N, C-alpha and C positions, 0 to 999 in steps of 0.2 A: 636482422643484427642488430644486438642492442648495447650502448657504448657509454661511457661516463667520461667528463672531462677530468683528467688528474687535476686535485687542488694543493695548492702551493704552500708550502710550509706559510702558516699566520694568515690566510687566506680564511675569511668566514667560510661558512658552510651556505652554500645554494639551497634555494627554497626548498624542492622537494626532497635535500639532503638532510635539512633542518629538520624540516616535517616529520622523516621518518626517523632521526636519530634523537629528535619529542619521544615517538611512540616509545622506540628502547626504554627511555629512560622513564613513561609512565606504565612500564615493564617490571620493572624495579621496586620492589618495597621492603624496608628496614621496620623491626617488629621487635626492637629489643626487649619488650617485658614478655615474649615469648619465646625470644632465644632466637629467633627465624630471621635473615635472608633470603626473598625469592626472588628471581629472574627471571622472566619468560617462562613463568609457574613453575620451577626448580628451584630447589634449594639452593643456596649458596653459601660458602663460608668466606670470611676474611680472615686470610692468612699471614703471619710474619714475616715477610720478605726473605729476610736474612736466615729465619727456621728453615724455610722451604730449601733455599738456596743451602744449607746444610745438609740438608736429608736428600739432594742430588749429589752432593760431595758424597756423602756415605755410600748410595747406590754405585758410585764411578770406584769408589776403593772397595767394595766390596764384590759387585758381579763383573768388572771390568767396566771399561771405557765402550766396549761394543754392545753389550747385554746390556749397559742402562741407556745406551740411546734406545735399542728398541723400545725395551721397556716405557719409557719416557715418549717416545713419539708415537707408541700407540696409546697412552693415557690420553695425549692431545689430540690424537684422532677421536676418540670417541666424545671426547668433550665436544669439538667440534659439530662433529656429526650428529649430535645430541642437538645443538644448537643451530643447526642447520634446516632440522626438520619443523622445531621450535619455529625459526622464524616465518618459514611457509606456511603451518598452520595459523601462525598470528595474524597472518595477511596485512603486516606493517609495510612490507613494498612487495613490490613486483618487481620482474626481469631483471636487471642488473641493479634496480635500487635495493630491491633485497637481497642480490650479491653483496652489497657493497657494507651491509649491515655487519657480516661477519668480519671486517677489520675494526668497524666501529664497538662493537662489544669486546673484542680483545682492549682499545682502548680503555675502554670504560672500568674492566676488570685491572687495568693499569700494569697490563704485560708489556707494549709496546708503544710506540706510534706511528701511524703508519703514514707513507707518504708516496703517491702514485707517480708512477716517472712518465706514461703513458696512457693513452684510452686504453679500458680494458675491454675484449671484446668478449662476446660472449651468443652463441647461437645453438641452441641444442640441437634444433631439427637437423643442423649442418654438422652438428656433433666439433662446433670448433669452439676455443677457447683457449683466452691469453690473456694473462697481467705481467704486470712489471711495476714492485715496488718497495723504495727502499722501507727500512724498519729504524726509526731510530730511537732511542734510550730503550734498547734493548734490555729487561732484565736479564733474562737468560745469559744473555753474551756476556753483560759485567759481572755476572754471578760465576761463570766459568773464566773469565779472565782473573777474579780476584783468588778464587779456589786452588785453579790449576796454572795461572799463567798462560803465554801466550799458544794458543792449539796448531796444532796443524789440518784441521779440518775445522766446516763449521758448527756451533754448538747451541743452535735456536731450534732442537731437538723438538720440546714442547711445540711451539710456536708452526714450526711445519706440517707437525701430524695436525694441529688443530687445523690451519688452512687447507690442508687437505680435505680432511673428515668436514669441515664447514661444506664447502665446495664441491667436495661429491655427492655429499645428501641435499645439496640445494638445486645441484643442477639435473641429477640422477647420476651424471656417465661420471667414472674413477678419474679423479683431476689429481696431479701431482705438482708440489712447489719446490722447485731445489734453490737451496740457497747459495749463490755464487759468490759472495762479500759476508761477514761476518769481522765486529768489531774483537770476537776474542782469538780469530788469526790475525789482528794487527791494523785491519783495513777502519776507516774514520766511519763508518754504517754499515750496518747490516742490508743487503740487497737479495730478494727473491725474485723467481721468475715461474710462473706456472702455466703449464699446460696439461692438454689431457694425459693420461699416464700413457695410452698406447705410445704417443708421438716420442717419448724418452727412450733413449737407447737403454738398454738394460745395465748397461756398466756405467752411465749415468741417474740410471732413479736412485743413488742414494738410499736414502731412507725409506724408500716406497715399498722396497725389498719385503717387506711383513704385507702390503696392501695382494702382492702376487701369490703365485704357488708357493705353499710355506717352504722357506729354507732348506727343511731337509728332505725336501723333494727332489730340489735342484742338482745334489749331488747321486742323484738316480741317473740320469742320462747315460750314463756309463753301463752301469748294470743292465737297464731297457734295452741299451743296444747290443751288450754282448748275449743277450739273451733273446732277441726278437720280439719282446715286448712291445706292444704298440704305445708311443707316446697318449694316444687317446685314451690310454687305460685308469688316466688320472686326469680325464678330465672332470671339471669344476672343482677342482681343490685349490680353493682359493678363498680368502677370506680376511675380514679383519676385526671381526665380532670378538668379545672375552669369550663366547663359549664355543667360536670354532677355534680359537687359540688355545684354550685350554685342553681340547679334544689334545691336538697336535702336539702339546708339551706331556700330556700323559702316553700318547704313541712313542714320544721319544725316550721317555721312561723307559717303559718295558720292551722296546725295540731290540736292547743288546741282550736279553734275557731268552729264558726258552718258554717263560710260561704262558698257560694258556690264559689268550685275552676273548672277551666275552663283548663285543661291541651291542649297546642295547640303542634303542629308539626307534621313531616313525618309518615307514617305508619311504623310501626314497630320499631318506636324508645324508646319504652317501655312506655307509658302514661299507661297504665292498670296497670302494674307494679307500677308505683310511686303513680298511685290511690289505689293500695293495702297498700303500705306501707303509706300514708297517713292515711287511715280507720285505721291500726291497732294502731297508736301513737296518736290516738284521743281520745275522751271522747268517742265516740262511739264504740271504740273497742270489748265492750261488745256486742254488738248487732252485727246483720248479714252485710256482703258488698253483696248485688246482682246485678250483670251485666248484659246489653241488651246491644247488638250489634244493632243499631237501624237499619243498613243496611240488615243486614241479616233477617227481619221480613216482609212478605208482608205486604203492605201499609193497607188492610183491617183488619189485624188482630194487629197491631200494638195498636190501643187504647184498644182490649182485653189483649194484652200482658201486658200494662202496669198498667192498671186501673184494670183488671180482671174481669169475666163475671158470669153472675146469669145465672142459669139453665133455658135453653128455650128462651134466648135471641134472637137467631136466630138458624137455622139449623144445627145440630151437636152440638148445645151446652147443651150435656145432662147431665152435672153436674158442679155445682158451682163450680168454680175456683177463687182462689185467684191471682190480678196482682202483678206486681213486686214492686210497691209501697208499696201494704200491706205486701209484703214480706219480704221488707225492713224496717220493724216498727222497730225504735230504734237503727239503721243503718243505712249506708250508700246506697246509690245507685247511682252506675256507668252507665252512659249514654254514649255508647261509640257510633263516626260516627253520632253524632248528626245531623251534618249537613244535615243528609241522612232522617228526617223526613219529610214528608206530610208538607203543610201548615194548614191543619186541625188539624193533630197530635200535632202539634208545639203549637197551639192556646190551647187545653187541658191540654197541660206538662206545661204552661205558667200557667193556671189557678191553676192548683193542687202546682207548687212552689207558687204562689203569695199568695191565699187563704189558703194552706197547707189544702186543702180539695179535697176530688174525689167524685165518683162516678163509681158504678161498671156498665159494659155493660149491659143495660136492669135491673138495679135495681134504688131504689131510695131512698135509704139508706147515707147518707152523709158520710165519714168515713174521719178520721184526716188523715194526711200526714206529721207523724212523722219521715222524713228522712232529710239527710244532700245529696245534689243535687252535684254530680262529674258527671262533662261531659267533652268529649275530641273531638276534631275534628281534621281531619289531610285535612284542606279546610282553607282558610282565610274567616272566619265566616262574617266579615264586608265586604269583596267582593261578598258575597252571600246576604247579606242587601241590598247593593246597585242594585245588578242584579234582586231583586225583590224577590228570591228564601229562604229567611230564615228572619223570623219577627223580626224586628228591636226591639219590647218592649223584648222578649223573649233573645233576641242579650245580652240586656243589663244586664236583670238578671241573666244570665249565665257568664258575664262578669265582675264579682263581683273581683275574684282574679284569672287574668289569670297567666299561666306559661306555658313559651315557651322552649320544649324540643329541644335543638339543633341535628341535624341528625348526624350518626356516622361520617360521611366524615371530621365535623368540632370539633371532638374530636376525634381523632385519638389516641390520648396518653391513651385509654380506652380498644384498641384491642388487645394489649398482654393480660390484665388483663381479658378480655373476653375470649380470645380464650383458655387459660387457665380452666376457670371455663368449659367452653361448652366444653372443651376436655375429661374433668374430666366426667360429665355428661353422657356424648354421648359413652363413653367406658363403661359405668354401663349398660345403656342403652342395647348397642349394645352386652352386655357381650364379647368385645372383648379387647386385649390390643393392644398399640402403643406405640413406644419409641418419638412422638412427632412429630413436624414439621421440615421440612428442610428449610434450609436459602432461599431457593428461595419461599418456600412458605410462609413464612414470609415478604421478601420483595412483593410479590403478594400483600396479605392481605393488607399492607400499601399501596399501591399505586391503591388498586379499588376505585371506586367512592360512594360504597355502597346507590345502589338508594334502597334495602330493608333494611335498617339498621342492626340492631343489630337481628333482627330475621332473617333477610338473613345470617347475619355473623353462628348465631347457626344451622340452615339448612345446613350451608356450612361444616362446622367442623362435623357433622354429617356425613354427605357425605364423607368427607376425611375419617372417622373411618370407616365406612364402607368397601370404595373402597382399601384401605392400605391392606397389605399385614400383616398377625399374629405378633405380635410385629417386625412390620415394621414402614416405615417413611412416614410421608403425605408430598406427592410432590405437587406441582400445578396442575398436572394433573388430581391430586384426587380431589380438590377442584372446580376447575372450570370446572367441565364435564356437567353443566348444560346448558351450553349456553352463560351464563355471559362474556360478554365483555371486559378485560383491556385494560389498555391505550394503544392507538396507540403505537407501538414504545418501551411500557416499560420494553420489555426483547428481549434478543438477544441470540441465541446459542451460548455457550462460548466456550473456549477447553474442549474436553473431554464430549462434549457434553451436558455440563449443561447450564441451564436458568440463564444468569446474568442480570442487569439491564444495560438498554443502558443509555448513556449518554444525560444529560439533554438538553431539545430543549434550553435550554440558554447558552448553553455550546460555547463559541467564537469558531468560524473556519477560526477565520484571526486574524492577529495582529493587524490589525485594528479596529476589534470587540471588541479585547480584552482591547484597549486603549481605545475605546468607554463604556465600560463596569466600568472599572475602576472608570472613571468619574462619571459615571451615579450613582456606588454605593457610590462613595465618597457625593453625595450631589452638586457637583459643577452646578450651573446654567449655563442656554445657552449662558447668555451674558457673563458671566465668562469665559466662553469656548472659545466666540469669540473673546475675548479682549484677553486671553491668546496666542491664536493662532495668531492674528495680531501682536502681542508687538513681537512674537517670530519671525514671517516673517520679521518684521521691522528690527530685530537684524542681522538676516542672510543677509538681504541684506544690509547693512552696514545704517542703514538709507534712503535708495534711496526707492521712494515713487512707481515711475514706475518700478524698480526690485521688490517689495513687491507686487505689483499687478502682475505681470507677474507669482510670485513663487505662488500666491492664484488663479491664473485664474482669476484675476477679473480686471474692467477697472480702471484706475487712479484715476477717480472721485468717483470711488465706495468707493476704499481706503480710499481716503481723506475726505468724508464723516464719515465713521467708527472710521477715528481718531478725527475728531472734537467731534463726539458723546462719545467718552471717554474719552475725557479730559473735557467734561465741569464739 
């Protein structure tokens, strides 16, 4: 268990906190000549607070307070999540000391003054976290009060999002901070309490709803109950990354229509999960959703599976059987791995989509295809068209509203949320309790490339639950026991036999490399570097061109040429 004594207003920083705060200051670089400000190796901007307040006011006016709050909270979350991982990677502080750098960063950036009210508690292996802070001089609360008057609810949306993101990234488990008092509501100061997201009752989670199953899925509980769908059909449907939320936005956009949708993305990214969500919020939610994996059906049976078969149509057809198009009447037909269809089957699917009618195998009756088509492909369909393996006309029929789902390695912000969800599901499925994941395990999940995407993460967490001791902690060896390859050099054996992250491959190994890295980070061009080196060498040589040439290991003519070029 790690803890930190609260610091009173005006009290000087303690020894370790002072050291690590100075470490943060060392990460801040101003380069006005190049137009760069960098903090933790990321570019920053100094913005006029009043202009930012005016932008916030415009968002509330244009979008309404609920949408504006969600947008601003999500923006804060992404900022905090990025900072949390950069603090961990920089190694400025360990444990609770590193965690305390999140509040310090926001103070440096001018957002708020943090005052802990009691000892912060944090034990990742026990899944414990608790924090209680007063926020003084909150820019966000003051801006809201100035533009909108006294509010009926807390207004420090970006700060709450930042705190959620930073703590979630740093600890590896979803953390939510709830604002219980706010200056914008008339309180003397703002106050926030932080706990693991799972410990907050859903009705009290407030701004954190975007960290859970996407809001449009919540409205599906009634539909799932009516139609007997299992809640597990939407397992894994959580995310806070920009990639996840962009896909969710597109799904919401197209859901009210009857347009054909094509989900694209690598295997395991959740294409069927999004397809089910799309169906469940569409006008066809009262009808069935029928899925077919086109790659799992023998080529000679695809037509019968899709369109049905009349008795006696071929050997073994002992009974009349409806196909997927017929069973999906009034609802949605999901064609997974559609690129696997043979060219012959593609032609028949095209006719069914285009004419909205089909015939059973061995039958003569023309039947209406009252279905919405949703397809999924883990291959580049256009490349398949160019290679002659996929019909061009069918491609254009399916590509009405394409939605690209990014792979998990491009939306790592979702890993802690997915891990928490899968851990809960796996413990229930395996009827076993574990305390959580070790720090090394979370680091390994973050550094892994995820070729199998979300599906692989779910399987890995279930494996970890099975291999870990009862009431124990899931460690790296439990997760990566299936032959998965961690990045080379991602971990070293540290003191006490624990796995620790290795230094980044970009870590400078010499003073020369450090100087070059600094110049590159500050955006200095090659011409500027050459000019700086030449100018400094000339100064040190007292203006003597020959001495400058010797210092730079150049010929006198080369130095003269460069001098003429810089003087133009």
